[in-house]
C-alpha positions as CSV (number, residue, x, y, z in Angstrom):
1,X,16.3,-30.3,6.0
2,X,19.2,-28.3,4.6
3,X,19.3,-24.6,3.6
4,X,19.9,-24.0,-0.1
5,X,22.8,-21.8,-1.0
6,X,23.2,-19.6,-4.0
7,X,24.3,-22.4,-6.4
8,X,21.4,-24.7,-5.3
9,X,18.9,-21.8,-5.6
10,X,20.2,-20.9,-9.1
11,X,19.9,-24.6,-10.2
12,X,16.3,-24.7,-9.0
13,X,15.5,-21.5,-10.9
14,X,17.3,-22.7,-14.0
15,X,15.4,-26.0,-14.0
16,X,12.0,-24.1,-13.6
17,X,11.1,-26.1,-10.5
18,X,11.4,-22.8,-8.5
19,X,9.7,-19.8,-10.1
20,X,9.8,-16.2,-9.0
21,X,8.0,-13.5,-11.0
22,X,9.2,-10.8,-11.5
23,X,12.8,-11.8,-10.8
24,X,16.2,-10.1,-11.1
25,X,19.3,-12.3,-10.8
26,X,20.8,-10.0,-8.1
27,X,18.0,-11.0,-5.8
28,X,19.8,-14.2,-5.0
29,X,22.2,-13.9,-2.1
30,X,24.6,-16.4,-0.5
31,X,21.7,-18.5,1.0
32,X,18.4,-16.6,0.4
33,X,16.3,-14.6,-2.2
34,X,15.5,-11.0,-1.5
35,X,11.8,-10.1,-1.9
36,X,10.2,-6.8,-2.6
37,X,7.3,-5.0,-0.9
38,X,4.4,-4.5,-3.4
39,X,2.0,-1.5,-3.5
40,X,-0.8,-3.0,-1.5
41,X,-1.1,-3.0,2.3
42,X,-3.9,-3.7,4.8
43,X,-4.2,-1.6,7.9
44,X,-5.8,-3.0,11.1
45,X,-8.8,-0.9,12.1
46,X,-8.6,0.5,15.6
47,X,-12.2,1.0,16.8
48,X,-11.6,0.0,20.4
49,X,-13.6,-3.2,20.1
50,X,-11.7,-6.4,21.0
51,X,-11.0,-8.7,18.2
52,X,-12.0,-12.3,19.0
53,X,-9.3,-14.9,18.2
54,X,-11.3,-17.9,17.2
55,X,-11.4,-20.5,14.4
56,X,-13.7,-18.4,12.3
57,X,-11.8,-15.1,12.8
58,X,-11.1,-13.4,9.5
59,X,-8.5,-10.7,9.3
60,X,-10.4,-9.0,6.5
61,X,-13.2,-8.2,9.0
62,X,-10.8,-6.0,11.0
63,X,-8.6,-4.5,8.3
64,X,-9.0,-2.2,5.3
65,X,-6.9,-2.3,2.1
66,X,-4.8,0.7,1.0
67,X,-2.7,1.2,-2.1
68,X,0.6,2.9,-1.4
69,X,1.0,5.7,-3.9
70,X,3.8,7.1,-1.8
71,X,5.4,6.3,1.6
72,X,3.3,4.8,4.4
73,X,4.1,6.0,7.9
74,X,4.2,3.0,10.2
75,X,3.8,4.2,13.8
76,X,5.5,2.6,16.8
77,X,3.6,-0.5,18.0
78,X,1.5,-0.7,14.8
79,X,1.2,-3.8,12.6
80,X,0.2,-3.7,8.9
81,X,0.0,-6.4,6.3
82,X,2.0,-6.0,3.1
83,X,2.4,-8.4,0.2
84,X,5.4,-9.2,-1.9
85,X,5.6,-8.0,-5.5
86,X,7.0,-11.4,-6.4
87,X,4.8,-14.4,-7.1
88,X,6.6,-17.5,-5.8
89,X,6.1,-21.1,-6.9
90,X,7.8,-23.8,-4.9
91,X,8.0,-27.5,-5.9
92,X,6.7,-30.1,-3.5
93,X,10.1,-30.8,-2.0
94,X,11.1,-27.2,-1.1
95,X,9.8,-25.0,1.7
96,X,11.0,-21.8,3.2
97,X,11.0,-19.1,5.8
98,X,10.5,-15.4,5.4
99,X,13.1,-13.4,7.3
100,X,13.6,-9.7,7.7
101,X,16.7,-8.1,6.3
102,X,19.1,-7.0,9.0
103,X,19.5,-3.4,7.7
104,X,15.7,-2.8,8.4
105,X,15.5,-5.0,11.5
106,X,18.1,-2.8,13.1
107,X,15.8,0.2,12.6
108,X,12.9,-1.6,14.3
109,X,11.0,-3.1,11.3
110,X,9.8,-6.6,12.0
111,X,8.7,-8.4,8.8
112,X,6.5,-11.2,10.2
113,X,4.7,-11.6,13.5
114,X,4.5,-15.4,13.6
115,X,3.6,-16.8,10.2
116,X,7.0,-16.9,8.4
117,X,6.7,-20.5,7.1
118,X,6.3,-20.9,3.3
119,X,4.7,-24.3,2.6
120,X,5.9,-26.7,-0.1
121,X,3.9,-26.5,-3.3
122,X,2.7,-22.9,-2.9
123,X,2.1,-20.6,-5.8
124,X,1.4,-17.2,-4.5
125,X,2.6,-13.8,-3.2
126,X,3.7,-13.8,0.4
127,X,2.0,-11.7,3.0
128,X,4.2,-9.8,5.3
129,X,3.0,-8.9,8.8
130,X,5.1,-5.8,9.3
131,X,5.4,-4.3,12.8
132,X,7.3,-1.3,14.0
133,X,9.0,-2.3,17.3
134,X,11.1,0.9,17.5
135,X,10.2,4.1,19.3
136,X,10.2,6.0,16.0
137,X,7.9,6.3,13.0
138,X,9.2,4.3,10.1
139,X,8.5,5.3,6.5
140,X,7.7,2.3,4.4
141,X,8.1,2.3,0.6
142,X,6.8,0.0,-2.0
143,X,9.5,-1.5,-4.3
144,X,12.1,-2.0,-1.5
145,X,13.6,-5.4,-0.9
146,X,12.4,-5.7,2.7
147,X,12.7,-9.4,3.3
148,X,14.4,-12.6,2.2
149,X,13.2,-16.1,1.5
150,X,15.4,-18.9,3.0
151,X,14.7,-22.2,1.2
152,X,15.1,-25.7,2.5
153,X,14.6,-29.2,1.1
154,X,11.9,-31.3,2.7
155,X,12.2,-34.9,3.8
156,X,9.4,-36.3,1.6
157,X,7.0,-34.4,-0.6
158,X,4.0,-32.3,0.2
159,X,1.7,-29.8,-1.4
160,X,0.0,-27.1,0.6
161,X,-3.6,-26.5,-0.6
162,X,-4.9,-24.5,2.4
163,X,-6.7,-21.2,2.6
164,X,-3.9,-19.1,1.2
165,X,-2.1,-21.4,-1.3
166,X,-2.9,-19.2,-4.3
167,X,-3.2,-15.7,-2.8
168,X,-2.5,-12.9,-5.1
169,X,-3.9,-10.0,-3.0
170,X,-4.3,-9.1,0.6
């Protein structure tokens, strides 16, 4: 697998094989595409009851949705789910990884806990598992380009059709 650079990303966008909506041309960097935090987040409920990690566990049973009408204060040690404003459609021979942007990582914002992989063939908005690993409260704003998508060509073709392949909301 090889990482796509700006010219290869632009060629994929121009051909229509890679679609991002909404999209601004300045989102494409040297080897990634910046993505924006949407207005919706999910907050993990803290009721003191342990959450079972099992095959039938569902994050929705332990979280509540919120709409950010203003800044959200992300306390140290807390994780929330965000979702990108952009809807991303990948062809069956491109996959990717979500990465934090260094300017925010240096302040203690982690963009994903463990599920950074973007499967080939998806057509969805990407969920961000945002954690504050600093010792200070972070003020999160919708509309900020918090992360980037690094794209790679696959060896062979595949289409993900799992549980989240077409997610549009948290």
